[in-house]
C-alpha positions in Angstrom: 36.1 -38.1 -32.4 38.9 -36.9 -30.2 41.4 -39.6 -29.3 43.4 -37.7 -26.7 43.2 -39.6 -23.4 44.0 -38.4 -20.0 43.8 -39.7 -16.4 41.7 -37.9 -13.8 42.7 -39.0 -10.3 40.4 -38.3 -7.3 42.0 -38.8 -3.9 40.7 -36.1 -1.6 41.1 -36.0 2.2 37.3 -36.2 2.6 37.1 -39.4 0.6 37.3 -41.8 3.5 35.2 -43.7 5.9 35.7 -45.3 9.3 34.2 -48.8 9.7 34.4 -51.9 11.8 34.8 -55.4 10.3 36.4 -58.8 10.6 37.9 -60.8 7.9 36.8 -64.4 7.6 39.6 -66.8 6.7 37.8 -70.2 6.9 34.8 -72.0 8.4 36.3 -71.6 11.9 39.0 -68.8 11.7 38.3 -65.1 11.6 39.9 -61.9 12.8 38.8 -60.2 15.9 36.4 -57.3 15.5 38.3 -54.1 14.7 38.1 -51.1 12.5 40.0 -49.0 10.0 40.0 -45.5 8.6 39.6 -46.4 5.0 40.6 -44.0 2.2 39.3 -44.1 -1.4 41.2 -43.3 -4.6 39.5 -43.3 -8.0 41.2 -42.9 -11.4 39.3 -42.3 -14.6 40.9 -42.6 -18.0 38.8 -40.6 -20.4 38.8 -38.7 -23.7 39.6 -35.0 -23.7 36.7 -33.2 -25.4 36.9 -30.2 -27.8 36.7 -27.8 -24.8 40.0 -29.2 -23.4 38.4 -31.1 -20.5 37.1 -34.6 -19.9 33.9 -34.1 -17.9 32.8 -32.3 -14.7 34.5 -34.6 -12.2 32.8 -32.7 -9.4 29.9 -35.0 -10.1 32.0 -38.1 -9.3 33.5 -36.4 -6.2 30.0 -36.0 -4.9 29.1 -39.6 -5.7 32.3 -40.9 -4.0 31.6 -38.7 -0.9 28.0 -40.0 -0.7 29.2 -43.6 -0.8 31.8 -42.9 1.9 29.1 -41.3 4.0 27.0 -44.4 3.6 29.8 -46.6 5.0 31.0 -44.2 7.7 30.8 -45.1 11.4 29.2 -48.5 11.0 30.1 -52.2 11.2 30.3 -53.9 7.8 29.1 -57.5 7.4 29.2 -59.6 4.2 26.0 -61.2 2.9 27.7 -63.6 0.6 30.2 -65.4 2.8 29.5 -69.1 3.0 30.8 -69.3 6.6 28.7 -66.5 8.0 25.0 -66.5 8.6 23.1 -63.3 9.2 19.9 -63.3 11.3 17.7 -60.3 12.1 15.5 -60.1 15.2 13.7 -57.0 16.3 16.3 -54.2 16.4 19.3 -56.6 16.3 21.4 -58.3 13.7 23.3 -61.4 14.7 26.4 -62.7 12.8 26.6 -66.4 13.3 30.0 -67.9 12.7 31.8 -71.2 13.3 28.7 -73.3 12.7 26.7 -71.0 15.1 29.1 -71.4 18.0 29.8 -67.7 17.8 26.7 -65.4 17.8 27.8 -61.8 17.6 25.0 -59.3 18.3 24.8 -55.8 16.7 22.2 -53.1 16.8 20.7 -52.8 13.2 21.4 -49.1 13.2 25.1 -49.8 13.6 25.5 -52.3 10.7 25.6 -52.2 6.9 25.1 -55.5 5.2 27.0 -55.6 1.9 26.5 -58.0 -1.0 30.1 -59.2 -0.9 31.9 -62.4 0.1 34.1 -60.8 2.8 34.9 -57.3 4.1 38.3 -56.9 2.6 39.9 -54.1 0.5 39.6 -56.3 -2.5 35.8 -56.8 -2.1 35.2 -53.2 -1.0 37.0 -51.8 -4.0 34.9 -54.0 -6.3 31.6 -53.1 -4.5 32.6 -49.4 -4.7 33.3 -49.7 -8.4 29.9 -51.3 -9.1 28.3 -48.3 -7.4 30.2 -45.8 -9.6 29.4 -47.8 -12.7 25.7 -47.2 -12.3 26.3 -43.5 -12.9 29.0 -43.9 -15.5 26.8 -46.2 -17.7 23.9 -43.7 -17.4 26.3 -40.9 -18.6 28.2 -42.4 -21.5 28.8 -38.9 -23.0 31.6 -38.6 -20.4 33.7 -40.9 -22.7 35.3 -42.8 -19.9 37.5 -45.7 -21.0 38.7 -47.2 -17.7 38.2 -46.8 -14.0 40.3 -47.9 -11.1 39.0 -47.8 -7.6 41.5 -48.3 -4.8 40.5 -48.8 -1.1 43.2 -48.2 1.5 42.8 -49.8 4.9 45.9 -47.8 6.1 49.0 -46.2 4.6 50.6 -48.5 2.0 47.9 -51.2 2.1 45.2 -51.3 -0.5 43.1 -53.3 -2.9 42.0 -52.2 -6.4 39.3 -53.1 -8.9 39.2 -52.1 -12.5 36.6 -51.5 -15.2 37.4 -51.1 -18.9 35.0 -50.0 -21.7 34.8 -52.9 -24.2 
């Protein structure tokens, strides 16, 4: 078994998505609706195989780009926030906040509901990592030891999530 480890870092210009959101701070306090051009960085620490490479990381670039495309040009809403209730009616999704005092309507086609607690860089990086891990765990021959996913909401502002092979 080869023990030479290396880091493969993927941070391409196309690895981004533009999405709207609001951060929920408490039962009655939230940000105004706004958006970001999010960027995605992924680092893999993996074993170098006998042919002098880790794995075909073009596979992971494609997966990352597909996830970015899924999140692009939509409004993101969290499904697991205790202070936000989501209702669907016909072609609309309603975000009910502040005990129902605020009822924010969206067209269903403009929204992605994510199984997260809040739409923050911390939660988005964890969600993104979970999406990548589905493929990594199906392809264990890639000998990946650790993964870091970093989501930037702007230059110099990001949140990271990590996975390590046990």
